[in-house]
C-alpha positions, -999 to 999 in steps of 0.1 A, spaced: 129 -153 -252 161 -135 -257 161 -97 -263 181 -104 -294 149 -117 -311 128 -86 -304 124 -56 -325 138 -23 -312 104 -7 -318 87 -32 -294 111 -23 -266 104 14 -271 67 9 -271 69 -11 -239 88 17 -221 65 45 -234 32 26 -228 38 16 -192 4 16 -176 -4 39 -147 -6 23 -113 -43 21 -103 -55 46 -78 -80 32 -52 -115 48 -51 -114 45 -13 -105 74 10 -67 76 12 -64 73 50 -28 71 63 -11 68 96 18 91 105 42 63 96 24 58 63 26 94 55 63 94 61 67 64 38 46 80 12 68 112 12 99 90 10 85 71 -20 76 105 -36 112 117 -30 126 85 -44 104 89 -75 116 125 -80 153 113 -76 148 85 -101 132 109 -126 161 134 -122 186 106 -126 169 92 -157 166 128 -172 202 137 -166 217 107 -185 229 115 -220 217 83 -237 180 89 -241 173 56 -259 189 35 -231 170 54 -204 136 54 -219 123 27 -196 138 43 -165 122 76 -174 88 59 -181 89 41 -147 100 73 -128 72 93 -145 46 67 -137 58 65 -101 58 103 -98 22 105 -110 11 78 -86 28 91 -55 19 127 -63 -18 118 -65 -16 96 -34 1 123 -14 -23 150 -26 -53 128 -14 -37 116 18 -58 121 50 -37 117 81 -57 99 108 -45 99 144 -67 81 169 -64 75 206 -69 40 220 -105 35 232 -107 -2 236 -122 -7 201 -105 -19 169 -97 13 149 -76 26 121 -40 28 131 -44 3 160 -36 -33 164 -59 -62 171 -52 -98 181 -77 -124 171 -80 -161 180 -92 -184 153 -114 -215 158 -84 -237 156 -66 -219 184 -42 -199 163 -37 -162 173 -28 -135 149 -21 -98 154 -28 -72 128 -23 -35 125 -50 -16 105 -33 9 81 -37 27 49 -37 9 16 -2 20 5 13 9 38 -5 -24 42 18 -54 42 1 -86 54 35 -105 56 46 -79 81 13 -80 100 -5 -49 86 -37 -49 66 -56 -21 48 -86 -5 64 -106 -16 34 -96 -52 36 -124 -77 45 -105 -85 77 -104 -49 88 -139 -42 78 -151 -72 99 -132 -61 129 -133 -23 131 -155 -10 159 -154 -43 179 -138 -48 213 -122 -75 233 -144 -106 237 -164 -97 205 -166 -122 177 -165 -116 139 -167 -137 108 -134 -136 88 -130 -157 57 -160 -178 67 -147 -186 102 -156 -171 135 -128 -153 153 -127 -138 187 -109 -106 195 -85 -112 224 -66 -79 225 -69 -44 211 -40 -18 212 
């Protein structure tokens, strides 16, 4: 549908009523890299807020201001609750470490266990509260776990 067929009041309501990003109820564990990314996201949100606030056309920048305000609230809350976790390798799957698993069909996959905000499954990292991480944390090389209904074997831990 074209914007030409919407009422101006509808556009304003959409910008003003942007829902907050949900905050996880889990502990906000972060790696050093995750903390740096969080601080960068907070700085970017502050910059976006300043940029939206400094523009003269308030009507045109209402959505940008709403997004920046929402992101500032989210990243400020996440930064305030962040718990930096630094662990040393001990041969067990742990937060901040990597684990390589072998599936029943012979495929191997390597995952890094990170905080929720830094998890990116496409890049090989999963959140510490994901079912995969929960099934693997505390296990060592040679141990088995059930992941997505399949048995996997841990073949490497870094």
